[in-house]
C-alpha positions as CSV (number, residue, x, y, z in Angstrom):
1,X,0.0,0.0,0.0
2,X,1.2,3.5,-0.9
3,X,0.3,5.0,2.5
4,X,2.4,8.1,2.7
5,X,1.4,9.7,-0.6
6,X,-2.3,9.0,0.2
7,X,-1.9,10.2,3.7
8,X,-0.4,13.5,2.4
9,X,-3.3,14.0,0.1
10,X,-5.8,13.4,2.9
11,X,-4.0,15.9,5.2
12,X,-3.8,18.5,2.5
13,X,-7.4,18.1,1.6
14,X,-8.5,18.3,5.2
15,X,-6.5,21.5,5.6
16,X,-8.1,23.0,2.5
17,X,-11.7,22.4,3.6
18,X,-11.3,23.0,7.3
19,X,-9.1,26.1,7.2
20,X,-6.7,24.7,9.7
21,X,-3.0,23.9,9.1
22,X,-2.2,20.4,10.3
23,X,1.5,19.8,10.1
24,X,2.4,17.0,7.6
25,X,5.4,15.7,9.5
26,X,3.6,15.3,12.8
27,X,0.6,13.5,11.5
28,X,1.6,11.7,8.3
29,X,3.2,8.6,9.9
30,X,0.5,8.2,12.6
31,X,-2.3,8.5,10.0
32,X,-0.5,6.1,7.6
33,X,-0.2,3.5,10.3
34,X,-3.9,3.8,11.1
35,X,-4.9,3.7,7.4
36,X,-2.8,0.5,6.9
37,X,-5.0,-1.2,9.6
38,X,-8.1,0.3,8.0
39,X,-7.0,-1.0,4.6
40,X,-6.6,-4.6,5.8
41,X,-10.0,-4.5,7.6
42,X,-11.7,-3.3,4.4
43,X,-9.7,-5.6,2.2
44,X,-10.6,-8.7,4.2
45,X,-14.1,-7.7,5.1
46,X,-13.5,-7.3,8.8
47,X,-16.0,-4.9,10.1
48,X,-15.3,-2.6,13.0
49,X,-18.0,-1.1,15.2
50,X,-17.2,2.2,16.9
51,X,-18.8,2.4,20.3
52,X,-21.4,5.1,20.5
53,X,-21.0,6.1,16.9
54,X,-24.1,8.3,16.8
55,X,-22.9,10.3,19.8
56,X,-19.5,10.9,18.2
57,X,-21.1,11.9,14.9
58,X,-23.4,14.4,16.7
59,X,-20.7,15.8,19.0
60,X,-18.0,16.2,16.2
61,X,-20.4,16.7,13.3
62,X,-18.2,19.2,11.4
63,X,-15.0,17.3,12.1
64,X,-16.7,14.1,10.9
65,X,-17.8,15.8,7.7
66,X,-14.3,17.2,7.0
67,X,-12.8,13.8,7.6
68,X,-15.3,12.1,5.4
69,X,-14.4,14.5,2.6
70,X,-10.7,14.3,3.2
71,X,-10.5,10.5,2.9
72,X,-11.7,10.4,-0.7
73,X,-8.1,9.6,-1.9
74,X,-8.1,6.6,0.3
75,X,-11.5,5.5,-0.9
76,X,-10.3,5.8,-4.5
77,X,-7.4,3.6,-3.6
78,X,-9.4,0.8,-1.9
79,X,-12.3,1.3,-4.4
80,X,-14.8,1.3,-1.5
81,X,-16.6,3.8,0.6
82,X,-15.1,4.0,4.1
83,X,-17.8,3.1,6.7
84,X,-18.7,5.7,9.3
85,X,-17.2,3.5,12.0
86,X,-13.8,3.7,10.4
87,X,-14.2,7.5,9.9
88,X,-14.8,7.8,13.6
89,X,-11.4,6.2,14.2
90,X,-9.7,8.6,11.9
91,X,-11.3,11.8,13.1
């Protein structure tokens, strides 16, 4: 998996839509590690259920939306929509 370039695209896209300036260096490796685990769960059909997903989506509505938008590069790579439970882990 080409995690680092995809992760960079996600961070840049998140920065663009949110108006914040997340540092690439500090986040890129951590996010790449997380996306690798996400990749294998999706690839092998292992579903993850985020505890209290509805509460997280409500409490962090805008952050959740920004993250959903930002992960499009990863969705293109895996050729699947990332479930909300996985988005909750990324946010």
